[in-house]
C-alpha positions in Angstrom: 10.7 4.4 10.8 11.5 0.6 11.2 10.4 -1.7 8.5 9.2 -5.2 9.4 9.7 -7.9 6.7 8.6 -11.4 7.5 8.2 -14.1 4.5 9.6 -18.0 4.5 13.0 -17.2 3.6 12.9 -20.9 2.2 15.4 -20.4 1.1 16.5 -16.4 1.6 17.7 -15.8 -2.0 19.8 -12.4 -3.7 16.5 -11.7 -4.5 15.4 -11.0 -0.8 18.7 -9.4 -0.3 18.4 -7.4 -3.2 14.8 -6.2 -1.8 16.2 -5.2 1.8 18.8 -2.8 0.4 16.3 -1.3 -1.8 13.9 -0.7 1.2 17.2 0.7 2.8 18.0 2.9 0.0 14.3 4.7 -0.6 13.0 4.5 2.9 15.9 5.5 4.9 14.8 3.2 8.4 16.2 3.7 11.4 15.9 -0.4 11.0 15.4 -3.2 9.0 13.6 -6.1 11.0 13.9 -9.4 9.2 11.2 -12.1 10.8 11.1 -15.8 9.4 8.0 -17.4 9.8 7.7 -20.0 12.5 7.5 -24.1 11.9 3.4 -23.8 12.9 2.9 -21.3 9.8 0.5 -23.6 7.9 -0.3 -21.7 4.9 3.3 -23.0 3.3 4.2 -26.4 2.9 8.1 -28.0 2.5 9.1 -25.3 5.1 12.6 -26.4 6.3 13.0 -26.0 10.2 12.8 -22.6 11.6 16.5 -22.9 12.7 17.6 -23.4 9.6 15.5 -20.4 7.9 16.9 -18.0 10.7 20.6 -19.0 10.2 20.3 -18.8 6.4 18.7 -15.6 6.9 21.3 -14.0 9.4 24.5 -15.3 6.9 22.4 -13.3 4.2 22.4 -10.0 6.4 25.5 -10.1 8.5 27.2 -7.6 6.6 23.9 -5.3 6.9 24.3 -3.3 9.8 20.8 -1.7 9.4 18.9 -5.3 9.6 18.0 -7.7 12.5 17.3 -11.1 12.2 14.0 -11.9 14.8 12.9 -15.2 16.1 10.0 -13.3 17.5 7.6 -16.1 15.6 9.7 -19.2 16.3 6.9 -20.1 18.8 4.1 -22.9 18.8 1.4 -21.8 17.4 1.4 -18.8 14.8 -0.9 -16.3 15.8 -0.4 -13.8 13.0 1.4 -10.8 11.7 -0.7 -8.5 13.7 0.3 -10.2 16.8 4.1 -10.2 16.0 4.0 -6.3 15.1 1.6 -5.6 18.3 4.8 -7.1 20.1 7.5 -5.0 18.2 5.5 -1.7 18.5 6.3 -2.1 22.6 10.1 -1.6 21.5 9.3 0.2 18.2 7.8 2.9 16.9 6.6 4.4 13.8 6.4 0.4 12.2 5.8 -0.4 8.8 4.6 -3.8 7.5 6.3 -4.6 4.2 4.5 -7.5 1.9 4.8 -8.5 -1.4 1.7 -7.5 -3.9 1.0 -11.1 -3.8 0.2 -11.5 -0.5 -2.0 -8.3 -0.2 -4.7 -9.8 -2.7 -5.3 -12.2 0.0 -5.2 -9.8 3.1 -8.7 -10.0 3.8 -8.4 -13.7 5.1 -5.3 -12.9 7.7 -5.7 -13.4 11.2 -7.2 -9.9 12.6 -6.1 -8.3 9.3 -8.5 -5.4 10.1 -6.5 -4.7 13.0 -3.4 -4.7 11.4 -4.7 -2.3 8.6 -6.2 0.4 11.2 -2.9 -0.2 13.7 0.0 0.0 10.8 1.1 1.2 7.5 2.8 -1.0 4.8 5.4 -1.1 2.2 3.9 -2.8 -0.6 6.7 -4.2 -2.8 5.3 -4.6 -6.4 6.7 -7.4 -8.4 6.5 -7.9 -12.3 3.4 -10.7 -12.7 1.7 -9.2 -9.6 -0.7 -5.7 -10.4 -1.6 -3.6 -7.7 -5.4 -3.5 -7.1 -5.8 -0.1 -6.2 -9.9 -0.6 -6.1 -9.1 -3.6 -3.1 -6.6 -1.3 -1.5 -8.8 1.6 -1.1 -11.9 -0.8 0.0 -9.7 -2.0 2.8 -8.0 1.4 3.3 -4.7 0.6 3.3 -2.2 3.0 4.2 0.7 2.2 2.4 3.8 3.3 0.0 5.2 1.1 -2.5 8.4 -0.3 -3.8 9.2 -1.5 -7.4 11.1 -4.7 -8.0 11.6 -6.8 -10.8 13.0 -10.3 -10.1 12.4 -13.9 -11.6 14.4 -15.3 -8.9 12.3 -17.8 -6.8 12.7 -19.9 -3.7 10.2 -22.3 -4.9 12.3 -22.6 -8.1 15.4 -23.0 -6.0 14.3 -25.6 -3.9 13.8 -28.0 -7.2 17.4 -27.7 -7.9 19.7 -25.9 -5.5 23.0 -26.5 -7.7 21.1 -25.3 -10.8 20.4 -22.3 -9.5 23.2 -21.6 -7.1 23.8 -18.4 -8.2 20.5 -16.8 -7.2 21.8 -17.7 -3.4 24.4 -15.7 -1.4 27.4 -17.8 -1.6 27.3 -18.9 2.3 24.0 -19.4 2.2 24.5 -22.2 -0.4 27.2 -23.2 1.4 24.9 -23.7 4.3 22.0 -25.6 2.3 25.2 -27.8 1.5 26.7 -28.4 4.6 23.2 -29.1 6.4 21.8 -30.9 3.2 18.8 -28.6 3.0 16.1 -29.3 0.4 16.9 -32.9 -0.4 21.0 -32.1 -1.4 23.1 -34.9 -1.2 20.2 -37.5 -1.1 
């Protein structure tokens, strides 16, 4: 089992780190591949450049020997999660796509979502404030397992005031943000 956990990681938080550790503790995968979305991903606004999000994610996970941070989506065009997993399946077997409940609700709007559902299994992270719509999952015929995670930490909130929410960040990620003047720090 190899878990693929994608996201903007804008910035990566201690909640992301806890999710990674919880995934490892519950599922005991051979590896967890973390994939920050590339710059052309047009669903997210206010993304700092890929290289910064990639570097921060590497910093956050550097002591986790079962984690690989991938730059597979550092491309000129976003082609969707299915294409990313398809490429990874050429190297890895038994891939599971890790996704939050909040994103599952819009899965039927994703690029090649039907192929994604047909060819890959999911681990759905259930979070407070987001209920799992079992009817929707049945309708889409998703093969999945769940991981329950409770946290109020938000990358969006952190971006509004890095210093106020610095305890929600790995100290080394916080230092990287300060050194690189990301999220309007130092302006």
